[in-house]
N, C-alpha and C positions, 0 to 999 in steps of 0.2 A: 526537386525536393531532396535528392540524395545528398546534396552538399550542406544540408542543414543538420546541425548536431542535435541529437536527441539524448537527453540524460535524465534519469529518474532520481538522481541524488538531490537532497534538499539543499545542501551547500556545495558550491562549485569551487572547492579548494583543490583544483586540478593538480597542481605541482606537488603538493604534500602527499596526495594519494599515490601519485606515480613514484615519488621518492620512497614511500613505504614498500611498494612492490619491488623496487630496485634493491633495497636493503634485504628483503626477504629472499629474493631469487639469487642474489650473488653467491652465497655459500652453497646453495643447491647446485648451481652451475659448476662451481669448482669441484664439487664432490662427485657428481653423477655424469657429467659430460666427459668423454675420454680426453686425455691430455693431448693426443695427436690432433684432435679437433680444436682444442683450446689454444694450441700453439701452432696452428697451421700457417702456411706461408702467406706473408703480406697481410696478416690480420690487423696489424697496427694502422693500415691505410683505410680500414673500413670507416665509412661515414657514421654508421651506427654500430656500436659494439653489441656482441651477442646478448649480454645480460640486459641491455636496454631494450632490445627487440623482444625478448621473452617477457620482460616486464610490461611492455606496451601491449602485447597480445593478451596477457592476463588482465590487464587494466581495461582493455576493450570489452572483455566479457563482463567485468564488473559494472561498466558503464551502460551495458545493454545496447551497445551499438552493433548491429548485426551485419552491416555491409562494410567491406573494406574501403570503398570509395568515400563513404560518409566519415569513416574514422580518419582517413587521410586528411580530408578538409578540416576536420575537427582539430587535429594536431597542428595543421598549418595555421589555423586561425587563433589557436589558444595557447599552444605550448612552444613550438619551434619557430624561429625566424625562417623565412622562405629559403635563405641561403644555406641553412644547416640541415634541412630535410631533403632527402633524395627525391628525384623526380618520381611521379606517381607510379609508373610502370616498374621502375626499379625498386621502389618501396614494396610493391606487391611481390616481386621476386625474392626480395630479402625475407619477407614474412613467410613465403612458401618454403624457403630453404630452412627456416627455423623449425619446421615440423619435427625433425629428428631430435632437436634439443628438448622440445616439449615432451616427447615420448620418453626419452632417456630419464628426464627428471621425474616424470610420473611413475615409471616403473621402478626407479631407484627409491622413491618414497615408499612405495608399496612393499618392496623387499626389505628395506632397512627398518621401517618403523611399524609395520603391521605384521602381526602373527598370522601364520597360515590359517585360513578359515576352516571351521569344522566341516562345512559343506558349502557347495556353490549351487546357484540357481541359474538355469539357462532359459532365455526367452528372447523373442524378437520384437523390434519396435519399428513400425512403418515410418519412413522418412520421406514424405511427399515433397516434390519440387514445384508443384503448382496446385491450383485449385482443381477439384474434381471435374468442373465443367470444361477444363482445358486439357484433359487427359490425352485425347487423340490429336491435339494440335501442338502440344509442347515438344520442343526439339532440344531441350537442355540435356546435356550429358547422354546423348542417344546411344553411345557405345557402352554405357554402364547402367543405364536405367531403363525400365519398362513399366508396364501396367500390372499391378498386383491387387490383391484383395485384402482389405482391412477388416478382419472379423469382428473387432471391437466396435467400430463405427458402422459396420455392415455396408461398406461402400468400396468401390474401386478407386485406386489412386495411381498416379504416375510418379515414379521416384525410385528410391533405393530402400533396402531393408537392412536394418542394423541388428545383428545378433550379439547379445551381451552375456557375459558370465559374471554374475554378481556373487560375492562371498557373503557369508553369514555376518561379517563385520560391516557390510554396507558398501565396501569398496568394489569398483569395477576392475576385475583382474584381467579380463580379456574381452575383445570385441572384434568384429569383422563386418565388412560391408559386402552386399551382394545385390543382384537385381531383385526387384520387388516380387517377381514371379517365382523365384527360386525357393524350393521347399526348405523348411527349417532344418530337417534332418541332415541335409547335405552340409550344413555349417557347423555341426557338432565337432567333427574332427579338426577343423580349422581353429576352433576355440581351444580345444584340448592341446593343440600344438603350442599355444601360447601359455596356457596354465592348466595343469592337470591336478584334479582333486579326487580323492578316493570316493567321496559321496556327492552325487549330483542329482538335483531335483529339476523336473521339467513339467510341462503341461501336456495335454492330449495331442497337441500338434507334433510331438516328438515320439509318438507311439511307433515302435518298430522292434519286433522280436529279433530281427537280424542284428540291428545295432546294439540292442541290450545284451545279446549273447557275446558279441564281439568285445564290448567293453568289459563284460564279466570275465572274459579270458585275460584281459589286461589288468584285472584287479580293481575295477571301477564298478561301484554299485550305482546303477542308473535307474531312478524311479520316475515313473509317469503314472497318473491316475488312469484307471481302466474305464472304458465306455460302458454304458448301461447294458448293451447287447452282448458283452463279453462274458464268457463263462468262467473266468478266472476267479480264484478265491479272493475274497475281500480281505485286505490287511487290517489288522486291528488299529494300527496307527495311521490309517489313510487320511482321516480328518485332520490329524495333527500335521501331517506332511503337506496337505493342501494349504493349511494356514501359513506354514513356513514358506511355501512356494510363492504365495501372493506378496511376499515382501519385495520381490523384484518390481512389482507394479508400483510400489511406493517410491522406489528409486527412479523409475521412469517418470513418475509424476513430478519428482523434484527436478529432473533434467528438463522437462517440458516447461514447468512453471518458472524456474529460476533462469534458464538459459535459452528458452524458446527453441529447443532442439528440433522441433518438427517444422520449423520455418527457416531452414537454411537456404538462402537464395544466392547461389553462386553460378559462375559460368564454366568452371573447370573442376575436375575431380580432385586436383591438388588443393584448390580452395575449399572444397567440401571437407576433405580430410583434415585440413588445417583448422577449420572452424570447429569440427567435432573434437579434435585433440585439445584445442583451447578450452572448451567447456569441460572436458574430462579432467584436465589438469587442475583447473580452478575448483571443480567439485571434489577432487581427491584432497587438495590442500585444505579446503574448508571442512571436509569430513574428518580429516586427521586432526585438525585443530579442535574440533568439537568433542573428540573422544578423550 
């Protein structure tokens, strides 16, 4: 069934949609990808140029095709003649190598077109790799994944944990992947190395006096709600900050509903990172166009 194309669009005007993505990506590629990469050696001999590969990856997200194999057969049967499309394993390598292109463009859009957010929100999102019933039998990405606990659904899962830093403008400014069992606090510094904001909101999972004092010395105001058994003084604006912090859950809901980010089924960590970066780039573009 993997070779069957699944598309939720009402009209199947494939070529026109791909052409629109190509026209949109081309100036972004010229602007944000380093010239040393754009003019690298023997680039004229590539079977698929970089802009076309990036456009295909963005278009794949829009078509809601989640597996690379299914997308390859879809292109082979509907878009490209068999002679013009690289062999399947080579096509997968070309797509994996485009990971840096997607990241450069996404970060370039954020820095160029978005103002620095007033505050950022940090939270984690479980990224399971299988159904809970297969937690102890799954062997996918064994070097990177393990069993962790999903507090929202109150169940254990096998997979990875994505930690995200979302700005008050709705953009995802930083993210990192870790094992599912790794504590959220250990990922804060990795996120701040990617993007540092003066005001940061988090939930109770990030409660740590040591971390709070360390960030305070660095000029960062780190807020987390206090537990009921804590004797700290209640802040007057705690309810307001709790409402603001919940905004990241809305962003996570969009990622899950629009891009099915909790059902990434791949066999390599490169493929996982590529799929995640595809979704984040399309989300950033759509969010920027909506503002």
